[in-house]
N, C-alpha and C positions, 0 to 999 in steps of 0.2 A: 416630393419628399422621399428621402432614402429610407428604406426599411432595414433596420438592423436585426439580425437573427444570430443568436449564439449557436454555435455548432458543437463545441466541446471545450472543456477546460483541461489543461495538462499541468498538474502540479510539478514543480521542480523541488526535489528534496536534497538538501545538502547532506553529504555523508563523510564520515571521518576516514574510513578505510574503504576505498572504492571497490576493490576486488572482492572483499568480504561482503559488501552490500549487494553487489550484482549477484554473487553466488547465493545469498540469502533469498533475494527476490525470485530468482530463477529456480534454484534447487529446492528450497524450502517452501516458499509460498506458491510456486507453480506458474509464475509469470514467464514470458518468453522474451529473450533479449532481441529487440528489433533493430537496434543500431548501437554503435559505439564510436565516438571520436575522442581519442585520448581518454582522460578520466571523466567522460560524460557519456551517459547511455540512456536509452529509452527502453523500458520494460513494459510489456503489455499482457493483460489478462482479458481476453475477449476484446471488448471495445474500450476497456479502461487502460489508460497509459499513464505511467509515472516516469519522469526524467530523474535520473540520479546524477548529482553533481559532486564529484570529488576533486574538482580542479583547483581548490585553494590550498596553499601550503599550510595554512592554519585554519582549522575548522572553527569558525567563530559564530555561526548562526545558531540560534536556539533550535532545539528539536521542534518539529512541526507535526501536524496531524493530517492524515489523508483518509478519506472515506471511499471505499470501493464497493459498489453494488454488485452482488453476485446472485447466482442461482446455485443451489446445492450447499447451502451454508452449514447444514447439519453434518455432512460428510467432511467438509473443510475444517469445521470446528473439532470434530473427533480426531482428525489427523494431527492438527496443530496442538491440541490439548494433550494428546499422547506424547508429543515431543516437549511438553512443558513450556510452550511458547506463549500461551494465552496469558494476558495480564491478569493477575490474581483478583483484581477488583473489576474486571470487565469480561467475565465469562458470558457465554451465550445466554441471552435473555430476550424476552418479549418486551418491547417498549410500549409506553402508553400512546405513542403515535402510530402504532400499527405495523411495526416491523421487528425483525430479530436482528441482533447484532452482537459482535464480540470484537475485542482488540488484541493486537500483538505489538511488541516493540521490535523495530529492526535493530541491527547491531549498533547504530548511532543514536538509539533511543527515540527515533521518530515513531509515532503511533500510527498504525495502520488499522483502521476499523473496517471490518467486513459487515455489510448490511444486506439483508434480503427483505424486500417488501412483500407483505402478505397480500394475496389477491382477494 
């Protein structure tokens, strides 16, 4: 019997303005651009990778939501909240499932939720 093991999931996020999206993820959120092929790039924060797809002439996909697990969520929240990027209805909070989280919207209105699990 073949044993199946999941290693990682990489979300592909469609973006309207590719250059603006890459700049937002890198300069604002702190990701590193790992690669780019035309209007398609991979941005990475630690082990978390997101692919940004700006390759369609007409942006037709609905905005999506991505969750990124981090350490240091309080500092990240303080920095992004100071820039007025935190969603008004998703400020940093402790959840009933034992973690802290908050969300921002990228320039294409994709939701990025940062999560830190409590030990």
